[in-house]
KOLVO-657693 format. One record per residue (C-alpha): residue in one letter; x, y, z; residue number from 1. Coordinates in Angstrom, 1 decimal, padded with zeros to 4 digits. Example, Ala and Ser with C-alpha at 12.3 -4.5 7.8 and 13.67 -1.06 7.14 Angstrom:
! KOLVO-657693
<A <012.3 -004.5 007.8> 1>;
<S <013.7 -001.1 007.1> 2>;
END
This chain:
! KOLVO-657693
<M <000.0 -000.1 000.0> 1>;
<L <001.4 003.4 -001.0> 2>;
<R <000.5 006.8 000.6> 3>;
<I <-000.7 008.9 -002.3> 4>;
<T <-001.7 012.5 -002.5> 5>;
<V <-003.8 013.6 -005.4> 6>;
<V <-003.7 017.3 -006.2> 7>;
<G <-007.1 018.5 -007.7> 8>;
<A <-010.7 017.8 -006.7> 9>;
<G <-012.3 017.9 -010.1> 10>;
<V <-013.4 014.8 -012.1> 11>;
<I <-009.9 013.8 -013.0> 12>;
<G <-008.6 014.0 -009.4> 13>;
<L <-011.6 012.4 -007.9> 14>;
<T <-011.8 009.6 -010.5> 15>;
<C <-008.0 009.0 -010.1> 16>;
<A <-008.5 008.9 -006.2> 17>;
<V <-011.4 006.3 -006.5> 18>;
<R <-009.4 004.0 -008.7> 19>;
<L <-006.2 004.1 -006.4> 20>;
<L <-008.4 003.6 -003.2> 21>;
<E <-009.9 000.6 -004.9> 22>;
<A <-006.4 -000.7 -005.6> 23>;
<G <-005.6 -000.7 -001.9> 24>;
<H <-003.7 002.6 -001.6> 25>;
<R <-004.2 005.3 001.1> 26>;
<V <-005.3 008.4 -000.8> 27>;
<D <-005.5 012.0 000.4> 28>;
<V <-007.2 014.6 -002.0> 29>;
<V <-006.0 018.2 -001.6> 30>;
<A <-007.3 021.1 -003.7> 31>;
<R <-007.8 024.9 -003.8> 32>;
<E <-011.4 024.2 -005.1> 33>;
<L <-013.7 021.6 -003.6> 34>;
<P <-015.5 019.5 -006.2> 35>;
<L <-018.6 021.7 -006.8> 36>;
<E <-016.4 024.8 -007.2> 37>;
<T <-014.3 023.3 -010.0> 38>;
<T <-014.4 023.9 -013.7> 39>;
<S <-015.9 020.2 -013.8> 40>;
<A <-019.2 021.5 -012.1> 41>;
<T <-019.7 023.8 -015.1> 42>;
<A <-019.4 021.2 -017.7> 43>;
<A <-022.3 020.2 -019.9> 44>;
<A <-020.7 016.7 -019.4> 45>;
<I <-021.6 014.8 -022.5> 46>;
<W <-019.2 012.0 -023.4> 47>;
<Y <-017.2 013.4 -026.5> 48>;
<P <-013.5 013.5 -027.2> 49>;
<Y <-013.1 017.3 -027.6> 50>;
<R <-009.8 019.3 -027.6> 51>;
<A <-007.7 016.5 -026.4> 52>;
<L <-004.8 014.7 -028.0> 53>;
<P <-003.0 012.3 -029.0> 54>;
<Q <-005.8 010.7 -030.9> 55>;
<G <-004.7 006.9 -030.1> 56>;
<R <-004.4 007.4 -026.3> 57>;
<V <-007.5 009.6 -026.2> 58>;
<T <-009.7 007.0 -028.0> 59>;
<D <-008.4 004.3 -025.7> 60>;
<W <-009.1 006.3 -022.5> 61>;
<A <-012.5 007.5 -023.9> 62>;
<A <-013.5 003.9 -024.6> 63>;
<T <-012.8 002.7 -021.2> 64>;
<S <-014.8 005.6 -019.8> 65>;
<Y <-017.8 005.1 -022.1> 66>;
<D <-018.0 001.6 -020.6> 67>;
<V <-017.8 002.7 -017.0> 68>;
<F <-020.4 005.4 -017.6> 69>;
<A <-022.6 002.9 -019.3> 70>;
<A <-022.5 000.7 -016.1> 71>;
<L <-022.9 003.8 -014.0> 72>;
<S <-026.1 004.9 -015.7> 73>;
<Q <-027.9 001.8 -014.1> 74>;
<D <-027.4 003.5 -010.6> 75>;
<T <-029.7 006.6 -010.5> 76>;
<R <-027.8 008.2 -007.6> 77>;
<T <-024.7 008.9 -010.0> 78>;
<G <-026.4 011.3 -012.2> 79>;
<V <-025.3 009.4 -015.3> 80>;
<R <-027.8 008.6 -018.3> 81>;
<M <-027.2 007.2 -021.5> 82>;
<V <-028.8 009.5 -024.1> 83>;
<L <-029.4 009.5 -027.8> 84>;
<G <-028.3 012.3 -029.8> 85>;
<T <-027.0 013.8 -033.1> 86>;
<E <-024.2 015.7 -034.3> 87>;
<V <-024.8 017.7 -037.6> 88>;
<F <-022.5 019.2 -040.1> 89>;
<T <-022.7 021.6 -043.2> 90>;
<D <-020.4 019.5 -045.4> 91>;
<P <-019.9 015.7 -045.8> 92>;
<Q <-017.7 014.0 -043.3> 93>;
<T <-015.6 010.9 -042.9> 94>;
<D <-016.1 008.9 -039.8> 95>;
<P <-014.8 010.6 -036.5> 96>;
<W <-011.3 009.6 -035.5> 97>;
<W <-012.6 008.2 -032.3> 98>;
<R <-015.3 006.0 -034.0> 99>;
<S <-013.9 002.7 -032.5> 100>;
<A <-014.9 004.0 -029.0> 101>;
<V <-018.6 004.0 -029.7> 102>;
<A <-020.3 000.9 -030.6> 103>;
<N <-023.6 002.4 -031.9> 104>;
<L <-022.7 005.3 -034.2> 105>;
<E <-024.9 005.6 -037.3> 106>;
<R <-025.3 007.9 -040.3> 107>;
<V <-028.6 009.8 -040.3> 108>;
<S <-030.4 011.0 -043.3> 109>;
<E <-033.0 013.2 -042.0> 110>;
<L <-031.3 016.5 -040.9> 111>;
<P <-032.4 019.9 -040.0> 112>;
<A <-032.4 022.5 -042.8> 113>;
<G <-029.0 023.7 -043.8> 114>;
<F <-026.9 020.6 -042.8> 115>;
<R <-025.6 018.0 -045.2> 116>;
<D <-024.3 015.1 -042.9> 117>;
<G <-024.7 013.8 -039.5> 118>;
<W <-024.5 010.8 -037.2> 119>;
<S <-026.3 009.7 -034.2> 120>;
<F <-025.3 007.6 -031.2> 121>;
<R <-026.2 007.0 -027.5> 122>;
<T <-023.7 008.4 -025.2> 123>;
<P <-023.2 009.3 -021.5> 124>;
<V <-024.7 012.5 -020.2> 125>;
<V <-023.5 013.2 -016.8> 126>;
<E <-025.2 015.7 -014.6> 127>;
<M <-022.0 017.1 -012.8> 128>;
<P <-023.7 018.5 -009.7> 129>;
<V <-025.0 015.3 -008.8> 130>;
<Y <-022.1 013.0 -010.3> 131>;
<L <-019.4 015.2 -008.4> 132>;
<V <-021.3 014.6 -005.1> 133>;
<W <-021.5 010.8 -005.8> 134>;
<L <-017.8 010.8 -006.8> 135>;
<A <-016.5 012.5 -003.7> 136>;
<G <-018.8 010.3 -001.6> 137>;
<R <-017.2 007.3 -003.2> 138>;
<V <-013.7 008.7 -002.2> 139>;
<Q <-014.8 008.9 001.4> 140>;
<E <-016.6 005.6 001.4> 141>;
<L <-013.4 004.0 000.4> 142>;
<G <-011.5 005.7 003.4> 143>;
<G <-010.0 008.7 001.3> 144>;
<T <-010.1 012.2 002.3> 145>;
<I <-010.7 015.5 000.6> 146>;
<T <-009.2 018.7 001.9> 147>;
<R <-009.2 022.3 000.7> 148>;
<L <-005.6 023.3 000.6> 149>;
<H <-003.9 026.3 -001.2> 150>;
<L <-000.6 025.2 -002.6> 151>;
<G <002.4 026.9 -003.7> 152>;
<A <004.1 023.9 -005.0> 153>;
<L <003.4 020.3 -005.4> 154>;
<P <003.2 018.7 -001.7> 155>;
<S <005.9 016.4 -000.3> 156>;
<G <005.6 013.7 002.5> 157>;
<A <003.5 011.1 000.2> 158>;
<D <005.2 008.1 -001.6> 159>;
<V <003.7 009.3 -004.6> 160>;
<V <001.8 012.6 -005.7> 161>;
<V <-000.8 012.6 -008.6> 162>;
<D <-000.9 015.9 -010.1> 163>;
<C <-004.3 016.4 -011.5> 164>;
<A <-004.3 020.1 -011.1> 165>;
<G <-005.7 021.1 -014.4> 166>;
<L <-004.8 024.7 -015.2> 167>;
<G <-003.1 024.9 -011.9> 168>;
<A <-000.3 022.8 -013.5> 169>;
<R <001.0 025.8 -015.2> 170>;
<R <002.4 026.9 -011.8> 171>;
<L <002.6 023.5 -009.8> 172>;
<A <004.3 021.7 -012.7> 173>;
<S <006.0 024.8 -014.3> 174>;
<D <004.2 023.8 -017.5> 175>;
<P <003.4 027.1 -019.6> 176>;
<S <002.0 024.7 -022.4> 177>;
<V <-001.1 024.3 -020.4> 178>;
<G <-003.5 027.0 -020.9> 179>;
<P <-007.2 028.0 -020.8> 180>;
<V <-009.8 027.7 -023.4> 181>;
<R <-013.0 029.6 -022.1> 182>;
<G <-016.4 028.0 -022.4> 183>;
<Q <-019.5 029.9 -021.7> 184>;
<V <-022.9 028.1 -021.3> 185>;
<L <-026.5 028.8 -020.4> 186>;
<V <-028.5 026.5 -018.4> 187>;
<L <-032.2 026.6 -019.5> 188>;
<E <-035.5 025.2 -018.1> 189>;
<Q <-036.3 021.6 -019.2> 190>;
<C <-038.9 022.1 -022.0> 191>;
<G <-039.3 018.4 -022.8> 192>;
<L <-036.2 018.0 -024.7> 193>;
<E <-034.7 014.4 -024.6> 194>;
<H <-032.3 014.4 -027.5> 195>;
<W <-028.9 016.0 -027.4> 196>;
<W <-027.4 018.1 -030.5> 197>;
<L <-023.9 019.0 -031.4> 198>;
<H <-022.5 021.3 -034.2> 199>;
<S <-019.0 022.6 -034.6> 200>;
<D <-020.1 026.2 -035.0> 201>;
<G <-019.2 028.1 -031.9> 202>;
<P <-019.2 025.1 -030.9> 203>;
<T <-022.9 024.7 -030.3> 204>;
<Y <-024.3 022.1 -028.1> 205>;
<V <-027.8 021.4 -026.5> 206>;
<V <-027.4 018.7 -023.8> 207>;
<P <-030.7 017.7 -022.0> 208>;
<R <-030.5 016.7 -018.3> 209>;
<T <-033.4 015.5 -016.0> 210>;
<R <-034.4 019.0 -014.7> 211>;
<D <-032.7 021.5 -017.2> 212>;
<I <-030.7 021.9 -020.5> 213>;
<V <-027.1 023.1 -020.8> 214>;
<V <-026.6 025.2 -023.9> 215>;
<G <-023.2 026.2 -025.2> 216>;
<G <-021.0 027.3 -026.1> 217>;
<T <-017.6 029.1 -026.8> 218>;
<A <-014.0 028.0 -027.3> 219>;
<D <-012.0 031.4 -026.4> 220>;
<E <-008.3 030.5 -026.7> 221>;
<G <-006.1 031.9 -023.8> 222>;
<E <-009.0 033.8 -022.2> 223>;
<W <-009.1 033.9 -018.3> 224>;
<E <-012.3 036.0 -017.8> 225>;
<R <-014.9 034.1 -015.7> 226>;
<T <-017.6 036.6 -015.9> 227>;
<P <-020.3 035.5 -018.4> 228>;
<S <-020.9 038.1 -021.3> 229>;
<P <-024.7 038.9 -021.9> 230>;
<A <-023.9 039.5 -025.7> 231>;
<T <-022.2 036.0 -025.9> 232>;
<A <-025.1 034.3 -024.3> 233>;
<A <-027.5 036.0 -026.7> 234>;
<A <-025.4 034.6 -029.6> 235>;
<I <-025.2 031.2 -028.2> 236>;
<L <-028.9 031.0 -027.4> 237>;
<A <-029.6 032.2 -031.1> 238>;
<R <-027.4 029.4 -032.5> 239>;
<A <-028.9 026.8 -030.4> 240>;
<E <-032.6 027.8 -031.2> 241>;
<R <-031.7 027.7 -034.9> 242>;
<L <-030.4 024.0 -034.3> 243>;
<V <-033.2 023.1 -031.8> 244>;
<P <-036.3 025.3 -032.4> 245>;
<Q <-037.9 023.6 -029.5> 246>;
<L <-035.7 025.6 -027.1> 247>;
<H <-037.5 028.9 -028.2> 248>;
<G <-039.1 030.6 -025.1> 249>;
<A <-037.4 028.3 -022.6> 250>;
<R <-036.4 030.1 -019.5> 251>;
<V <-032.8 031.0 -018.7> 252>;
<L <-032.0 029.6 -015.2> 253>;
<H <-028.3 030.4 -015.1> 254>;
<H <-025.2 031.8 -017.1> 255>;
<R <-021.8 029.9 -016.3> 256>;
<V <-018.3 030.0 -017.3> 257>;
<G <-015.6 027.5 -017.2> 258>;
<L <-011.9 027.4 -018.3> 259>;
<R <-011.0 024.2 -020.2> 260>;
<P <-007.2 023.2 -019.3> 261>;
<V <-006.0 022.7 -022.9> 262>;
<R <-002.5 021.4 -023.7> 263>;
<P <-001.0 020.0 -027.1> 264>;
<E <-001.3 016.7 -025.5> 265>;
<V <-002.7 015.3 -022.3> 266>;
<R <000.1 014.8 -019.9> 267>;
<L <000.0 011.4 -018.2> 268>;
<E <003.5 010.3 -017.3> 269>;
<R <005.6 009.7 -014.1> 270>;
<S <008.5 012.0 -013.2> 271>;
<G <010.1 010.8 -010.1> 272>;
<D <007.7 010.5 -007.3> 273>;
<V <005.2 012.6 -009.2> 274>;
<V <002.5 011.2 -011.8> 275>;
<H <001.2 014.1 -014.0> 276>;
<C <-002.2 013.8 -015.4> 277>;
<Y <-003.5 017.1 -016.7> 278>;
<G <-004.3 018.8 -019.9> 279>;
<H <-007.5 017.0 -020.8> 280>;
<G <-009.0 020.0 -022.6> 281>;
<G <-012.8 019.8 -023.1> 282>;
<A <-012.9 016.0 -022.5> 283>;
<G <-012.0 015.7 -018.7> 284>;
<V <-015.3 013.6 -018.0> 285>;
<T <-014.9 011.8 -021.3> 286>;
<L <-011.4 010.4 -020.5> 287>;
<S <-011.6 010.3 -016.8> 288>;
<W <-012.1 006.6 -016.0> 289>;
<G <-009.6 005.5 -018.8> 290>;
<C <-006.9 008.0 -017.4> 291>;
<A <-007.5 006.9 -013.9> 292>;
<E <-007.0 003.2 -014.8> 293>;
<E <-003.6 004.2 -016.3> 294>;
<V <-002.6 006.2 -013.2> 295>;
<V <-003.2 003.3 -011.1> 296>;
<L <-000.7 001.3 -013.5> 297>;
<T <001.7 004.2 -013.5> 298>;
<V <002.1 004.9 -009.7> 299>;
<V <003.3 001.2 -009.0> 300>;
END
């Protein structure tokens, strides 16, 4: 049994903590932000490999996560559901590079006006406020701890430190290659929508949850501003309503902003007594279980 400190209490840090605890290690999670304060809490959290490389490793991690989420969807306490949806395109497309991670992707012929290609598949949709509470509870059930701690450097004293600091790795791991891609979303009242929709413009995504609908978004490179922009919100809603007219008139409940931790490639490697696991871009949820299982193998 190793004494392991996990830095970061977002979806990557908590998932790594769960798998490490299940492997029999002693695990303490430390983070500046507690789970419901993290960028993970803002995510629309639909399984979809977005802004994460390299393609081969990402596909493998995503496939593992898909299978775990499919199993978790059988437990209503997790906030995970398998939901059918459609991604649309204005031009013909080849199959996505992550095609092998999804068993049920099918081309669709009936498309909204203005679109020439598209595919549908059933994928996990994760209600993050529910799921993060469940995930943190799982850490504690297994004997782990979660503590708020402001760090000036990666901590010492453990056998292994697992660095899941996201954007914090710019400072904690002295890695300027990880930076923010700002994402703004709106949360709308649920108006009976059961099907998710994606389009690369913006990007635009409409993700139905049980009690609300997450609508996005933006991909603002290098932008650190966390205050929602009313003009941006109006543009997002207009794009979403063009894609899904059913949204017209739905009441806006919240505006939210998250900063995706983007890097040229996800960093998952060991350096001395530190295992780095950050730079998941817009695919933290999508890669979480696959990366966590590799972290368990890497700490030994």
